[in-house]
mmCIF file as Biopython writes it, N, C-alpha, C and O atoms, coordinates in Angstrom:
data_model
#
loop_
_atom_site.group_PDB
_atom_site.id
_atom_site.type_symbol
_atom_site.label_atom_id
_atom_site.label_alt_id
_atom_site.label_comp_id
_atom_site.label_asym_id
_atom_site.label_entity_id
_atom_site.label_seq_id
_atom_site.pdbx_PDB_ins_code
_atom_site.Cartn_x
_atom_site.Cartn_y
_atom_site.Cartn_z
_atom_site.occupancy
_atom_site.B_iso_or_equiv
_atom_site.auth_seq_id
_atom_site.auth_asym_id
_atom_site.pdbx_PDB_model_num
ATOM 1   N N  . MET A ? 1  ? -0.904  -23.826 -8.541  1.0 0.0 1  A 1 
ATOM 2   C CA . MET A ? 1  ? 0.115   -24.365 -7.676  1.0 0.0 1  A 1 
ATOM 3   C C  . MET A ? 1  ? -0.314  -25.746 -7.199  1.0 0.0 1  A 1 
ATOM 4   O O  . MET A ? 1  ? -1.493  -25.998 -6.948  1.0 0.0 1  A 1 
ATOM 5   N N  . ILE A ? 2  ? 0.652   -26.620 -7.081  1.0 0.0 2  A 1 
ATOM 6   C CA . ILE A ? 2  ? 0.441   -27.969 -6.601  1.0 0.0 2  A 1 
ATOM 7   C C  . ILE A ? 2  ? 1.457   -28.208 -5.496  1.0 0.0 2  A 1 
ATOM 8   O O  . ILE A ? 2  ? 2.631   -27.880 -5.662  1.0 0.0 2  A 1 
ATOM 9   N N  . GLY A ? 3  ? 1.036   -28.767 -4.386  1.0 0.0 3  A 1 
ATOM 10  C CA . GLY A ? 3  ? 2.000   -29.061 -3.341  1.0 0.0 3  A 1 
ATOM 11  C C  . GLY A ? 3  ? 1.350   -29.494 -2.059  1.0 0.0 3  A 1 
ATOM 12  O O  . GLY A ? 3  ? 0.126   -29.586 -1.958  1.0 0.0 3  A 1 
ATOM 13  N N  . ALA A ? 4  ? 2.174   -29.758 -1.090  1.0 0.0 4  A 1 
ATOM 14  C CA . ALA A ? 4  ? 1.718   -30.210 0.214   1.0 0.0 4  A 1 
ATOM 15  C C  . ALA A ? 4  ? 1.783   -29.057 1.213   1.0 0.0 4  A 1 
ATOM 16  O O  . ALA A ? 4  ? 2.620   -28.161 1.103   1.0 0.0 4  A 1 
ATOM 17  N N  . LEU A ? 5  ? 0.887   -29.104 2.180   1.0 0.0 5  A 1 
ATOM 18  C CA . LEU A ? 5  ? 0.866   -28.088 3.236   1.0 0.0 5  A 1 
ATOM 19  C C  . LEU A ? 5  ? 0.996   -28.727 4.604   1.0 0.0 5  A 1 
ATOM 20  O O  . LEU A ? 5  ? 0.262   -28.391 5.534   1.0 0.0 5  A 1 
ATOM 21  N N  . GLY A ? 6  ? 1.930   -29.646 4.718   1.0 0.0 6  A 1 
ATOM 22  C CA . GLY A ? 6  ? 2.164   -30.262 6.013   1.0 0.0 6  A 1 
ATOM 23  C C  . GLY A ? 6  ? 1.803   -31.733 6.032   1.0 0.0 6  A 1 
ATOM 24  O O  . GLY A ? 6  ? 1.616   -32.363 4.992   1.0 0.0 6  A 1 
ATOM 25  N N  . ASP A ? 7  ? 1.712   -32.260 7.234   1.0 0.0 7  A 1 
ATOM 26  C CA . ASP A ? 7  ? 1.348   -33.659 7.424   1.0 0.0 7  A 1 
ATOM 27  C C  . ASP A ? 7  ? 0.436   -33.761 8.643   1.0 0.0 7  A 1 
ATOM 28  O O  . ASP A ? 7  ? -0.127  -32.757 9.078   1.0 0.0 7  A 1 
ATOM 29  N N  . THR A ? 8  ? 0.282   -34.965 9.198   1.0 0.0 8  A 1 
ATOM 30  C CA . THR A ? 8  ? -0.623  -35.148 10.332  1.0 0.0 8  A 1 
ATOM 31  C C  . THR A ? 8  ? -0.067  -34.572 11.628  1.0 0.0 8  A 1 
ATOM 32  O O  . THR A ? 8  ? -0.791  -34.481 12.619  1.0 0.0 8  A 1 
ATOM 33  N N  . HIS A ? 9  ? 1.211   -34.178 11.638  1.0 0.0 9  A 1 
ATOM 34  C CA . HIS A ? 9  ? 1.827   -33.664 12.858  1.0 0.0 9  A 1 
ATOM 35  C C  . HIS A ? 9  ? 1.949   -32.141 12.892  1.0 0.0 9  A 1 
ATOM 36  O O  . HIS A ? 9  ? 1.924   -31.539 13.965  1.0 0.0 9  A 1 
ATOM 37  N N  . ARG A ? 10 ? 2.080   -31.513 11.710  1.0 0.0 10 A 1 
ATOM 38  C CA . ARG A ? 10 ? 2.203   -30.049 11.705  1.0 0.0 10 A 1 
ATOM 39  C C  . ARG A ? 10 ? 1.792   -29.491 10.345  1.0 0.0 10 A 1 
ATOM 40  O O  . ARG A ? 10 ? 1.891   -30.168 9.321   1.0 0.0 10 A 1 
ATOM 41  N N  . PHE A ? 11 ? 1.326   -28.240 10.360  1.0 0.0 11 A 1 
ATOM 42  C CA . PHE A ? 11 ? 0.919   -27.530 9.152   1.0 0.0 11 A 1 
ATOM 43  C C  . PHE A ? 11 ? 2.088   -26.679 8.674   1.0 0.0 11 A 1 
ATOM 44  O O  . PHE A ? 11 ? 2.784   -26.065 9.483   1.0 0.0 11 A 1 
ATOM 45  N N  . GLY A ? 12 ? 2.306   -26.640 7.356   1.0 0.0 12 A 1 
ATOM 46  C CA . GLY A ? 12 ? 3.360   -25.799 6.809   1.0 0.0 12 A 1 
ATOM 47  C C  . GLY A ? 12 ? 4.098   -26.491 5.675   1.0 0.0 12 A 1 
ATOM 48  O O  . GLY A ? 12 ? 3.886   -27.674 5.408   1.0 0.0 12 A 1 
ATOM 49  N N  . VAL A ? 13 ? 4.962   -25.744 5.017   1.0 0.0 13 A 1 
ATOM 50  C CA . VAL A ? 13 ? 5.723   -26.248 3.880   1.0 0.0 13 A 1 
ATOM 51  C C  . VAL A ? 13 ? 7.111   -26.663 4.355   1.0 0.0 13 A 1 
ATOM 52  O O  . VAL A ? 13 ? 7.807   -25.883 5.005   1.0 0.0 13 A 1 
ATOM 53  N N  . ASP A ? 14 ? 7.511   -27.878 4.035   1.0 0.0 14 A 1 
ATOM 54  C CA . ASP A ? 14 ? 8.856   -28.378 4.326   1.0 0.0 14 A 1 
ATOM 55  C C  . ASP A ? 14 ? 9.580   -28.535 2.990   1.0 0.0 14 A 1 
ATOM 56  O O  . ASP A ? 14 ? 9.390   -29.533 2.296   1.0 0.0 14 A 1 
ATOM 57  N N  . TRP A ? 15 ? 10.404  -27.561 2.629   1.0 0.0 15 A 1 
ATOM 58  C CA . TRP A ? 15 ? 11.066  -27.521 1.316   1.0 0.0 15 A 1 
ATOM 59  C C  . TRP A ? 15 ? 12.043  -28.675 1.115   1.0 0.0 15 A 1 
ATOM 60  O O  . TRP A ? 15 ? 12.419  -28.963 -0.022  1.0 0.0 15 A 1 
ATOM 61  N N  . HIS A ? 16 ? 12.462  -29.342 2.189   1.0 0.0 16 A 1 
ATOM 62  C CA . HIS A ? 16 ? 13.435  -30.435 2.088   1.0 0.0 16 A 1 
ATOM 63  C C  . HIS A ? 16 ? 12.768  -31.799 1.939   1.0 0.0 16 A 1 
ATOM 64  O O  . HIS A ? 16 ? 13.442  -32.777 1.615   1.0 0.0 16 A 1 
ATOM 65  N N  . ALA A ? 17 ? 11.445  -31.887 2.170   1.0 0.0 17 A 1 
ATOM 66  C CA . ALA A ? 17 ? 10.785  -33.191 2.151   1.0 0.0 17 A 1 
ATOM 67  C C  . ALA A ? 17 ? 9.508   -33.236 1.313   1.0 0.0 17 A 1 
ATOM 68  O O  . ALA A ? 17 ? 9.017   -34.322 1.007   1.0 0.0 17 A 1 
ATOM 69  N N  . GLN A ? 18 ? 8.964   -32.082 0.936   1.0 0.0 18 A 1 
ATOM 70  C CA . GLN A ? 18 ? 7.698   -32.054 0.205   1.0 0.0 18 A 1 
ATOM 71  C C  . GLN A ? 18 ? 7.875   -31.474 -1.188  1.0 0.0 18 A 1 
ATOM 72  O O  . GLN A ? 18 ? 8.651   -30.540 -1.389  1.0 0.0 18 A 1 
ATOM 73  N N  . GLN A ? 19 ? 7.145   -32.037 -2.153  1.0 0.0 19 A 1 
ATOM 74  C CA . GLN A ? 19 ? 7.191   -31.536 -3.523  1.0 0.0 19 A 1 
ATOM 75  C C  . GLN A ? 19 ? 6.265   -30.329 -3.666  1.0 0.0 19 A 1 
ATOM 76  O O  . GLN A ? 19 ? 5.123   -30.361 -3.209  1.0 0.0 19 A 1 
ATOM 77  N N  . GLN A ? 20 ? 6.761   -29.266 -4.301  1.0 0.0 20 A 1 
ATOM 78  C CA . GLN A ? 20 ? 6.001   -28.049 -4.552  1.0 0.0 20 A 1 
ATOM 79  C C  . GLN A ? 20 ? 6.181   -27.668 -6.018  1.0 0.0 20 A 1 
ATOM 80  O O  . GLN A ? 20 ? 7.296   -27.711 -6.537  1.0 0.0 20 A 1 
ATOM 81  N N  . TYR A ? 21 ? 5.086   -27.292 -6.691  1.0 0.0 21 A 1 
ATOM 82  C CA . TYR A ? 21 ? 5.119   -26.953 -8.114  1.0 0.0 21 A 1 
ATOM 83  C C  . TYR A ? 21 ? 4.281   -25.701 -8.379  1.0 0.0 21 A 1 
ATOM 84  O O  . TYR A ? 21 ? 3.335   -25.406 -7.648  1.0 0.0 21 A 1 
ATOM 85  N N  . ALA A ? 22 ? 4.645   -24.971 -9.433  1.0 0.0 22 A 1 
ATOM 86  C CA . ALA A ? 22 ? 3.868   -23.820 -9.888  1.0 0.0 22 A 1 
ATOM 87  C C  . ALA A ? 22 ? 3.901   -23.791 -11.408 1.0 0.0 22 A 1 
ATOM 88  O O  . ALA A ? 22 ? 4.904   -24.147 -12.026 1.0 0.0 22 A 1 
ATOM 89  N N  . GLY A ? 23 ? 2.787   -23.361 -12.006 1.0 0.0 23 A 1 
ATOM 90  C CA . GLY A ? 23 ? 2.737   -23.268 -13.460 1.0 0.0 23 A 1 
ATOM 91  C C  . GLY A ? 23 ? 1.355   -22.864 -13.934 1.0 0.0 23 A 1 
ATOM 92  O O  . GLY A ? 23 ? 0.409   -22.845 -13.147 1.0 0.0 23 A 1 
ATOM 93  N N  . PRO A ? 24 ? 1.227   -22.542 -15.210 1.0 0.0 24 A 1 
ATOM 94  C CA . PRO A ? 24 ? -0.053  -22.115 -15.772 1.0 0.0 24 A 1 
ATOM 95  C C  . PRO A ? 24 ? -0.960  -23.305 -16.098 1.0 0.0 24 A 1 
ATOM 96  O O  . PRO A ? 24 ? -0.503  -24.440 -16.231 1.0 0.0 24 A 1 
ATOM 97  N N  . VAL A ? 25 ? -2.239  -23.013 -16.223 1.0 0.0 25 A 1 
ATOM 98  C CA . VAL A ? 25 ? -3.224  -23.994 -16.679 1.0 0.0 25 A 1 
ATOM 99  C C  . VAL A ? 25 ? -3.827  -23.467 -17.978 1.0 0.0 25 A 1 
ATOM 100 O O  . VAL A ? 25 ? -4.344  -22.351 -18.021 1.0 0.0 25 A 1 
ATOM 101 N N  . VAL A ? 26 ? -3.759  -24.269 -19.029 1.0 0.0 26 A 1 
ATOM 102 C CA . VAL A ? 26 ? -4.316  -23.884 -20.327 1.0 0.0 26 A 1 
ATOM 103 C C  . VAL A ? 26 ? -5.487  -24.813 -20.616 1.0 0.0 26 A 1 
ATOM 104 O O  . VAL A ? 26 ? -5.349  -26.034 -20.559 1.0 0.0 26 A 1 
ATOM 105 N N  . THR A ? 27 ? -6.646  -24.224 -20.927 1.0 0.0 27 A 1 
ATOM 106 C CA . THR A ? 27 ? -7.851  -25.008 -21.191 1.0 0.0 27 A 1 
ATOM 107 C C  . THR A ? 27 ? -8.303  -24.777 -22.621 1.0 0.0 27 A 1 
ATOM 108 O O  . THR A ? 27 ? -8.407  -23.637 -23.074 1.0 0.0 27 A 1 
ATOM 109 N N  . PHE A ? 28 ? -8.572  -25.865 -23.327 1.0 0.0 28 A 1 
ATOM 110 C CA . PHE A ? 28 ? -9.098  -25.816 -24.685 1.0 0.0 28 A 1 
ATOM 111 C C  . PHE A ? 28 ? -10.518 -26.347 -24.665 1.0 0.0 28 A 1 
ATOM 112 O O  . PHE A ? 28 ? -10.763 -27.461 -24.203 1.0 0.0 28 A 1 
ATOM 113 N N  . GLU A ? 29 ? -11.456 -25.550 -25.168 1.0 0.0 29 A 1 
ATOM 114 C CA . GLU A ? 29 ? -12.851 -25.991 -25.284 1.0 0.0 29 A 1 
ATOM 115 C C  . GLU A ? 29 ? -12.978 -26.773 -26.585 1.0 0.0 29 A 1 
ATOM 116 O O  . GLU A ? 29 ? -12.910 -26.195 -27.670 1.0 0.0 29 A 1 
ATOM 117 N N  . LEU A ? 30 ? -13.161 -28.075 -26.480 1.0 0.0 30 A 1 
ATOM 118 C CA . LEU A ? 30 ? -13.257 -28.929 -27.659 1.0 0.0 30 A 1 
ATOM 119 C C  . LEU A ? 30 ? -14.648 -28.905 -28.275 1.0 0.0 30 A 1 
ATOM 120 O O  . LEU A ? 30 ? -14.800 -29.029 -29.490 1.0 0.0 30 A 1 
ATOM 121 N N  . SER A ? 31 ? -15.652 -28.747 -27.439 1.0 0.0 31 A 1 
ATOM 122 C CA . SER A ? 31 ? -17.038 -28.634 -27.890 1.0 0.0 31 A 1 
ATOM 123 C C  . SER A ? 31 ? -17.833 -27.990 -26.747 1.0 0.0 31 A 1 
ATOM 124 O O  . SER A ? 31 ? -17.250 -27.507 -25.776 1.0 0.0 31 A 1 
ATOM 125 N N  . ARG A ? 32 ? -19.140 -27.987 -26.864 1.0 0.0 32 A 1 
ATOM 126 C CA . ARG A ? 32 ? -19.972 -27.399 -25.810 1.0 0.0 32 A 1 
ATOM 127 C C  . ARG A ? 32 ? -19.817 -28.165 -24.493 1.0 0.0 32 A 1 
ATOM 128 O O  . ARG A ? 32 ? -19.950 -27.577 -23.419 1.0 0.0 32 A 1 
ATOM 129 N N  . TYR A ? 33 ? -19.541 -29.442 -24.564 1.0 0.0 33 A 1 
ATOM 130 C CA . TYR A ? 33 ? -19.496 -30.281 -23.373 1.0 0.0 33 A 1 
ATOM 131 C C  . TYR A ? 33 ? -18.088 -30.736 -22.970 1.0 0.0 33 A 1 
ATOM 132 O O  . TYR A ? 33 ? -17.858 -31.018 -21.794 1.0 0.0 33 A 1 
ATOM 133 N N  . TRP A ? 34 ? -17.157 -30.815 -23.898 1.0 0.0 34 A 1 
ATOM 134 C CA . TRP A ? 34 ? -15.830 -31.365 -23.642 1.0 0.0 34 A 1 
ATOM 135 C C  . TRP A ? 34 ? -14.763 -30.275 -23.597 1.0 0.0 34 A 1 
ATOM 136 O O  . TRP A ? 34 ? -14.808 -29.318 -24.370 1.0 0.0 34 A 1 
ATOM 137 N N  . SER A ? 35 ? -13.795 -30.431 -22.676 1.0 0.0 35 A 1 
ATOM 138 C CA . SER A ? 35 ? -12.648 -29.533 -22.628 1.0 0.0 35 A 1 
ATOM 139 C C  . SER A ? 35 ? -11.386 -30.327 -22.275 1.0 0.0 35 A 1 
ATOM 140 O O  . SER A ? 35 ? -11.457 -31.395 -21.667 1.0 0.0 35 A 1 
ATOM 141 N N  . LEU A ? 36 ? -10.249 -29.790 -22.664 1.0 0.0 36 A 1 
ATOM 142 C CA . LEU A ? 36 ? -8.943  -30.400 -22.427 1.0 0.0 36 A 1 
ATOM 143 C C  . LEU A ? 36 ? -8.108  -29.415 -21.619 1.0 0.0 36 A 1 
ATOM 144 O O  . LEU A ? 36 ? -8.041  -28.233 -21.958 1.0 0.0 36 A 1 
ATOM 145 N N  . HIS A ? 37 ? -7.469  -29.893 -20.550 1.0 0.0 37 A 1 
ATOM 146 C CA . HIS A ? 37 ? -6.645  -29.055 -19.682 1.0 0.0 37 A 1 
ATOM 147 C C  . HIS A ? 37 ? -5.193  -29.521 -19.753 1.0 0.0 37 A 1 
ATOM 148 O O  . HIS A ? 37 ? -4.906  -30.705 -19.580 1.0 0.0 37 A 1 
ATOM 149 N N  . LEU A ? 38 ? -4.290  -28.594 -20.005 1.0 0.0 38 A 1 
ATOM 150 C CA . LEU A ? 38 ? -2.851  -28.869 -19.987 1.0 0.0 38 A 1 
ATOM 151 C C  . LEU A ? 38 ? -2.222  -28.016 -18.890 1.0 0.0 38 A 1 
ATOM 152 O O  . LEU A ? 38 ? -2.435  -26.805 -18.836 1.0 0.0 38 A 1 
ATOM 153 N N  . GLU A ? 39 ? -1.444  -28.658 -18.015 1.0 0.0 39 A 1 
ATOM 154 C CA . GLU A ? 39 ? -0.859  -27.961 -16.877 1.0 0.0 39 A 1 
ATOM 155 C C  . GLU A ? 39 ? 0.635   -28.268 -16.755 1.0 0.0 39 A 1 
ATOM 156 O O  . GLU A ? 39 ? 1.006   -29.202 -16.044 1.0 0.0 39 A 1 
ATOM 157 N N  . PRO A ? 40 ? 1.497   -27.509 -17.428 1.0 0.0 40 A 1 
ATOM 158 C CA . PRO A ? 40 ? 2.933   -27.685 -17.188 1.0 0.0 40 A 1 
ATOM 159 C C  . PRO A ? 40 ? 3.295   -27.021 -15.859 1.0 0.0 40 A 1 
ATOM 160 O O  . PRO A ? 40 ? 2.979   -25.851 -15.643 1.0 0.0 40 A 1 
ATOM 161 N N  . ALA A ? 41 ? 3.953   -27.763 -14.971 1.0 0.0 41 A 1 
ATOM 162 C CA . ALA A ? 41 ? 4.309   -27.228 -13.658 1.0 0.0 41 A 1 
ATOM 163 C C  . ALA A ? 41 ? 5.811   -27.404 -13.436 1.0 0.0 41 A 1 
ATOM 164 O O  . ALA A ? 41 ? 6.387   -28.431 -13.795 1.0 0.0 41 A 1 
ATOM 165 N N  . PHE A ? 42 ? 6.425   -26.401 -12.847 1.0 0.0 42 A 1 
ATOM 166 C CA . PHE A ? 42 ? 7.861   -26.387 -12.615 1.0 0.0 42 A 1 
ATOM 167 C C  . PHE A ? 42 ? 8.146   -26.594 -11.133 1.0 0.0 42 A 1 
ATOM 168 O O  . PHE A ? 42 ? 7.514   -25.973 -10.278 1.0 0.0 42 A 1 
ATOM 169 N N  . GLY A ? 43 ? 9.106   -27.474 -10.833 1.0 0.0 43 A 1 
ATOM 170 C CA . GLY A ? 43 ? 9.443   -27.800 -9.450  1.0 0.0 43 A 1 
ATOM 171 C C  . GLY A ? 43 ? 10.071  -26.637 -8.706  1.0 0.0 43 A 1 
ATOM 172 O O  . GLY A ? 43 ? 10.926  -25.932 -9.242  1.0 0.0 43 A 1 
ATOM 173 N N  . LEU A ? 44 ? 9.643   -26.442 -7.468  1.0 0.0 44 A 1 
ATOM 174 C CA . LEU A ? 44 ? 10.149  -25.344 -6.644  1.0 0.0 44 A 1 
ATOM 175 C C  . LEU A ? 44 ? 11.018  -25.811 -5.486  1.0 0.0 44 A 1 
ATOM 176 O O  . LEU A ? 44 ? 11.902  -25.075 -5.047  1.0 0.0 44 A 1 
ATOM 177 N N  . SER A ? 45 ? 10.784  -27.018 -4.984  1.0 0.0 45 A 1 
ATOM 178 C CA . SER A ? 45 ? 11.516  -27.486 -3.811  1.0 0.0 45 A 1 
ATOM 179 C C  . SER A ? 45 ? 12.661  -28.417 -4.213  1.0 0.0 45 A 1 
ATOM 180 O O  . SER A ? 45 ? 12.792  -28.797 -5.376  1.0 0.0 45 A 1 
ATOM 181 N N  . GLU A ? 46 ? 13.481  -28.775 -3.231  1.0 0.0 46 A 1 
ATOM 182 C CA . GLU A ? 46 ? 14.654  -29.611 -3.479  1.0 0.0 46 A 1 
ATOM 183 C C  . GLU A ? 46 ? 14.292  -31.009 -3.965  1.0 0.0 46 A 1 
ATOM 184 O O  . GLU A ? 46 ? 15.046  -31.603 -4.736  1.0 0.0 46 A 1 
ATOM 185 N N  . VAL A ? 47 ? 13.161  -31.543 -3.532  1.0 0.0 47 A 1 
ATOM 186 C CA . VAL A ? 47 ? 12.781  -32.918 -3.877  1.0 0.0 47 A 1 
ATOM 187 C C  . VAL A ? 47 ? 11.791  -32.985 -5.040  1.0 0.0 47 A 1 
ATOM 188 O O  . VAL A ? 47 ? 11.341  -34.074 -5.398  1.0 0.0 47 A 1 
ATOM 189 N N  . SER A ? 48 ? 11.450  -31.855 -5.629  1.0 0.0 48 A 1 
ATOM 190 C CA . SER A ? 48 ? 10.513  -31.819 -6.757  1.0 0.0 48 A 1 
ATOM 191 C C  . SER A ? 48 ? 11.210  -32.225 -8.049  1.0 0.0 48 A 1 
ATOM 192 O O  . SER A ? 48 ? 12.411  -32.012 -8.213  1.0 0.0 48 A 1 
ATOM 193 N N  . ASP A ? 49 ? 10.440  -32.814 -8.967  1.0 0.0 49 A 1 
ATOM 194 C CA . ASP A ? 49 ? 10.939  -33.038 -10.314 1.0 0.0 49 A 1 
ATOM 195 C C  . ASP A ? 49 ? 11.039  -31.679 -11.008 1.0 0.0 49 A 1 
ATOM 196 O O  . ASP A ? 49 ? 10.268  -30.776 -10.683 1.0 0.0 49 A 1 
ATOM 197 N N  . PRO A ? 50 ? 11.969  -31.508 -11.959 1.0 0.0 50 A 1 
ATOM 198 C CA . PRO A ? 50 ? 12.118  -30.208 -12.620 1.0 0.0 50 A 1 
ATOM 199 C C  . PRO A ? 50 ? 10.865  -29.769 -13.383 1.0 0.0 50 A 1 
ATOM 200 O O  . PRO A ? 50 ? 10.532  -28.585 -13.404 1.0 0.0 50 A 1 
ATOM 201 N N  . LEU A ? 51 ? 10.169  -30.730 -14.011 1.0 0.0 51 A 1 
ATOM 202 C CA . LEU A ? 51 ? 8.984   -30.395 -14.801 1.0 0.0 51 A 1 
ATOM 203 C C  . LEU A ? 51 ? 7.969   -31.532 -14.699 1.0 0.0 51 A 1 
ATOM 204 O O  . LEU A ? 51 ? 8.323   -32.706 -14.806 1.0 0.0 51 A 1 
ATOM 205 N N  . VAL A ? 52 ? 6.713   -31.171 -14.492 1.0 0.0 52 A 1 
ATOM 206 C CA . VAL A ? 52 ? 5.609   -32.135 -14.447 1.0 0.0 52 A 1 
ATOM 207 C C  . VAL A ? 52 ? 4.546   -31.651 -15.416 1.0 0.0 52 A 1 
ATOM 208 O O  . VAL A ? 52 ? 4.218   -30.464 -15.431 1.0 0.0 52 A 1 
ATOM 209 N N  . MET A ? 53 ? 4.001   -32.554 -16.230 1.0 0.0 53 A 1 
ATOM 210 C CA . MET A ? 53 ? 2.918   -32.191 -17.155 1.0 0.0 53 A 1 
ATOM 211 C C  . MET A ? 53 ? 1.665   -32.946 -16.730 1.0 0.0 53 A 1 
ATOM 212 O O  . MET A ? 53 ? 1.624   -34.175 -16.775 1.0 0.0 53 A 1 
ATOM 213 N N  . ARG A ? 54 ? 0.654   -32.205 -16.320 1.0 0.0 54 A 1 
ATOM 214 C CA . ARG A ? 54 ? -0.632  -32.804 -15.979 1.0 0.0 54 A 1 
ATOM 215 C C  . ARG A ? 54 ? -1.586  -32.543 -17.131 1.0 0.0 54 A 1 
ATOM 216 O O  . ARG A ? 54 ? -1.617  -31.445 -17.685 1.0 0.0 54 A 1 
ATOM 217 N N  . ILE A ? 55 ? -2.357  -33.552 -17.487 1.0 0.0 55 A 1 
ATOM 218 C CA . ILE A ? 55 ? -3.318  -33.451 -18.586 1.0 0.0 55 A 1 
ATOM 219 C C  . ILE A ? 55 ? -4.672  -33.946 -18.076 1.0 0.0 55 A 1 
ATOM 220 O O  . ILE A ? 55 ? -4.750  -34.975 -17.404 1.0 0.0 55 A 1 
ATOM 221 N N  . GLY A ? 56 ? -5.728  -33.215 -18.396 1.0 0.0 56 A 1 
ATOM 222 C CA . GLY A ? 56 ? -7.057  -33.617 -17.961 1.0 0.0 56 A 1 
ATOM 223 C C  . GLY A ? 56 ? -8.084  -33.419 -19.055 1.0 0.0 56 A 1 
ATOM 224 O O  . GLY A ? 56 ? -7.958  -32.531 -19.899 1.0 0.0 56 A 1 
ATOM 225 N N  . VAL A ? 57 ? -9.098  -34.260 -19.025 1.0 0.0 57 A 1 
ATOM 226 C CA . VAL A ? 57 ? -10.235 -34.150 -19.932 1.0 0.0 57 A 1 
ATOM 227 C C  . VAL A ? 57 ? -11.477 -34.003 -19.072 1.0 0.0 57 A 1 
ATOM 228 O O  . VAL A ? 57 ? -11.655 -34.750 -18.109 1.0 0.0 57 A 1 
ATOM 229 N N  . ALA A ? 58 ? -12.335 -33.053 -19.405 1.0 0.0 58 A 1 
ATOM 230 C CA . ALA A ? 58 ? -13.546 -32.815 -18.627 1.0 0.0 58 A 1 
ATOM 231 C C  . ALA A ? 58 ? -14.781 -32.874 -19.504 1.0 0.0 58 A 1 
ATOM 232 O O  . ALA A ? 58 ? -14.761 -32.443 -20.656 1.0 0.0 58 A 1 
ATOM 233 N N  . TYR A ? 59 ? -15.855 -33.412 -18.947 1.0 0.0 59 A 1 
ATOM 234 C CA . TYR A ? 59 ? -17.146 -33.452 -19.601 1.0 0.0 59 A 1 
ATOM 235 C C  . TYR A ? 59 ? -18.149 -32.748 -18.699 1.0 0.0 59 A 1 
ATOM 236 O O  . TYR A ? 59 ? -18.324 -33.135 -17.544 1.0 0.0 59 A 1 
ATOM 237 N N  . MET A ? 60 ? -18.806 -31.720 -19.215 1.0 0.0 60 A 1 
ATOM 238 C CA . MET A ? 60 ? -19.786 -30.952 -18.452 1.0 0.0 60 A 1 
ATOM 239 C C  . MET A ? 60 ? -21.182 -31.463 -18.737 1.0 0.0 60 A 1 
ATOM 240 O O  . MET A ? 60 ? -21.550 -31.664 -19.894 1.0 0.0 60 A 1 
ATOM 241 N N  . VAL A ? 61 ? -21.960 -31.674 -17.690 1.0 0.0 61 A 1 
ATOM 242 C CA . VAL A ? 61 ? -23.344 -32.109 -17.829 1.0 0.0 61 A 1 
ATOM 243 C C  . VAL A ? 61 ? -24.225 -30.878 -17.692 1.0 0.0 61 A 1 
ATOM 244 O O  . VAL A ? 61 ? -24.216 -30.223 -16.650 1.0 0.0 61 A 1 
ATOM 245 N N  . HIS A ? 62 ? -24.982 -30.559 -18.726 1.0 0.0 62 A 1 
ATOM 246 C CA . HIS A ? 62 ? -25.875 -29.390 -18.713 1.0 0.0 62 A 1 
ATOM 247 C C  . HIS A ? 62 ? -27.319 -29.863 -18.575 1.0 0.0 62 A 1 
ATOM 248 O O  . HIS A ? 62 ? -27.757 -30.807 -19.232 1.0 0.0 62 A 1 
ATOM 249 N N  . ARG A ? 63 ? -28.039 -29.169 -17.694 1.0 0.0 63 A 1 
ATOM 250 C CA . ARG A ? 63 ? -29.472 -29.436 -17.567 1.0 0.0 63 A 1 
ATOM 251 C C  . ARG A ? 63 ? -30.224 -28.311 -18.250 1.0 0.0 63 A 1 
ATOM 252 O O  . ARG A ? 63 ? -29.996 -27.135 -17.966 1.0 0.0 63 A 1 
ATOM 253 N N  . GLU A ? 64 ? -31.112 -28.675 -19.144 1.0 0.0 64 A 1 
ATOM 254 C CA . GLU A ? 64 ? -31.872 -27.643 -19.869 1.0 0.0 64 A 1 
ATOM 255 C C  . GLU A ? 64 ? -33.351 -27.850 -19.704 1.0 0.0 64 A 1 
ATOM 256 O O  . GLU A ? 64 ? -34.145 -27.079 -20.243 1.0 0.0 64 A 1 
#
């Protein structure tokens, strides 16, 4: 889930002013050190975009 939980004045979800998203995270292990993350997220609130695609690349540092 991606979204806001309030502002500097109050805690909570404001469905009319804050973007809220939910969706799965799919991770592909490219090698021992590299991975690719795909996160399609669907808008839940009135001001959210219908679909957001987040993409990430990660590099893990291993100490041996």
